[in-house]
C-alpha positions in Angstrom: -0.1 -0.2 0.0 1.4 3.5 -0.9 0.1 6.7 0.9 -0.3 9.8 -0.9 -0.8 13.1 0.4 -0.4 16.5 -0.7 2.4 18.5 0.7 1.6 21.8 2.8 0.9 25.1 1.6 3.7 27.0 0.6 3.7 30.8 0.8 2.5 31.3 -2.8 0.3 28.3 -2.3 -1.3 30.5 0.6 -1.5 33.3 -1.7 -2.8 32.2 -4.4 -0.2 31.7 -6.7 1.3 28.6 -8.9 4.4 27.3 -7.3 6.7 25.8 -9.9 10.0 24.0 -9.6 11.7 26.9 -7.7 12.1 26.0 -4.1 9.3 27.9 -1.6 9.3 27.6 1.8 6.4 25.8 3.5 3.9 27.5 6.3 4.9 27.4 9.7 1.0 26.8 10.2 0.3 24.6 7.6 3.1 22.2 8.4 1.8 22.0 12.3 -1.6 20.6 10.8 0.1 18.4 8.6 1.7 16.9 11.3 -1.7 16.2 13.0 -2.8 14.7 9.9 0.3 12.3 9.4 -0.4 10.9 13.0 -2.1 7.9 11.9 1.0 6.5 9.7 3.0 6.2 12.3 4.3 2.7 12.5 2.4 1.9 9.3 5.4 3.2 6.5 8.9 2.2 6.0 9.6 5.2 4.6 9.1 8.7 2.6 9.3 9.7 -1.2 8.8 12.9 -2.7 10.1 14.9 -5.4 13.2 17.0 -4.4 11.0 19.7 -5.0 8.8 18.3 -2.0 11.8 17.6 0.2 11.0 20.2 3.1 7.7 18.5 3.2 9.1 14.8 2.8 11.4 16.0 5.4 9.1 17.2 7.9 6.7 14.1 7.5 10.1 11.8 7.9 10.7 13.1 11.2 7.2 12.9 12.5 7.1 9.3 11.9 10.7 8.4 12.4 11.6 6.8 9.0 13.9 7.6 6.0 13.3 10.1 3.2 14.0 9.7 -0.5 13.6 12.5 -2.9 13.6 12.0 -6.4 13.8 14.1 -9.4 11.4 12.2 -11.1 8.7 12.8 -9.0 8.5 16.4 -9.6 5.3 17.7 -10.1 3.9 19.5 -13.4 6.2 22.7 -14.5 4.3 25.5 -15.2 7.8 27.1 -16.7 6.9 31.0 -16.9 3.9 30.6 -14.5 5.9 30.5 -11.3 4.6 32.8 -8.8 1.9 34.1 -11.1 -1.9 34.5 -9.4 -3.5 30.5 -10.2 -6.9 32.2 -12.1 -3.9 34.0 -14.8 -1.9 31.1 -15.1 -5.5 28.7 -15.2 -6.4 30.2 -18.3 -3.1 30.6 -20.0 -2.8 27.0 -19.1 -6.0 26.5 -20.9 -5.2 27.2 -23.9 -2.3 25.5 -24.2 -4.7 22.2 -22.8 -6.7 23.1 -26.4 -3.4 22.3 -28.4 -2.8 19.3 -26.3 -5.6 17.8 -28.1 -3.8 17.2 -31.1 -0.6 17.5 -30.1 0.7 16.3 -26.6 4.3 17.5 -26.9 3.2 21.4 -26.7 4.7 22.6 -23.5 3.9 25.7 -21.7 6.4 28.2 -22.2 9.9 27.5 -20.1 8.1 24.6 -18.9 6.9 20.8 -19.5 4.4 19.5 -22.1 1.8 17.0 -21.0 4.0 14.3 -23.2 6.8 15.2 -20.6 5.3 15.5 -17.2 3.5 12.2 -18.5 7.2 10.4 -19.2 8.3 11.7 -15.8 5.9 11.7 -13.4 3.7 8.9 -14.4 6.1 6.6 -15.3 8.0 7.4 -12.2 4.9 6.8 -9.9 3.9 3.3 -11.8 7.1 2.3 -11.1 6.8 3.2 -7.5 3.4 1.1 -7.3 5.2 -1.8 -9.0 8.5 -1.9 -6.6 7.2 0.0 -3.1 5.1 -1.1 -0.6 3.9 0.7 2.9 5.4 4.3 1.6 4.3 7.7 2.1 4.3 9.8 -1.0 4.2 13.6 -0.8 3.5 15.6 -4.0 1.5 18.3 -5.1 -2.8 18.7 -5.7 -2.1 18.4 -9.3 -0.5 15.2 -9.1 -2.4 13.8 -6.3 -5.3 14.8 -9.1 -3.9 12.4 -11.8 -3.3 9.6 -9.7 -6.6 9.8 -8.4 -8.2 9.9 -12.0 -6.1 7.0 -12.9 -3.6 8.2 -14.5 -6.5 9.8 -17.5 -4.6 13.1 -17.2 -6.6 15.8 -19.2 -6.3 18.8 -17.6 -4.5 20.3 -14.8 -6.7 22.7 -13.2 -8.6 21.5 -10.7 -12.1 21.6 -11.3 -15.1 19.6 -11.0 -14.0 17.1 -8.4 -11.3 19.3 -5.9 -8.6 17.2 -4.2 -9.1 17.4 -0.2 -6.0 18.4 1.2 -6.6 17.0 4.3 -6.9 13.2 3.6 -4.1 10.6 2.8 -5.4 8.9 -0.2 -4.6 5.1 0.1 -3.1 3.7 -3.7 -2.5 0.0 -4.4 -1.4 -1.5 -7.8 -4.3 -3.2 -9.7 -3.6 -7.4 -10.1 
């Protein structure tokens, strides 16, 4: 069983801005709330896995649960390129325009960022490998990536709509037999 949880809010999230591939410190209050969310996992996980960008959250989880932490570039969230630190509503509008292009060509990147194809190749392929070889671990990522996992890797949009991710919940993911 792999437990999946959203990293606590960072300073950009709190201000309604998109966080991309740059390190952004976590909010202190969010870290404290997150520790309480993780408490039921004590003794249930052997280690924590996160991207190198979510290493602060991974380390908080590892310390709270008393387990080692492994970080890997391959688990990085979607790269929003030039939309990093921009207002989420503005970024979502621009992303919707790029998503229209993805319907015919998934290799079209967001300016200075990922394409849908590159995100799938990196994140989804690495998460599937994690499912194949790991058990009893906590995977820390962002809400958009959790939506991708929750929706069975059927990626059509990176904009949370319709069925938002509950950031106060730990999701369980098991490999389909």
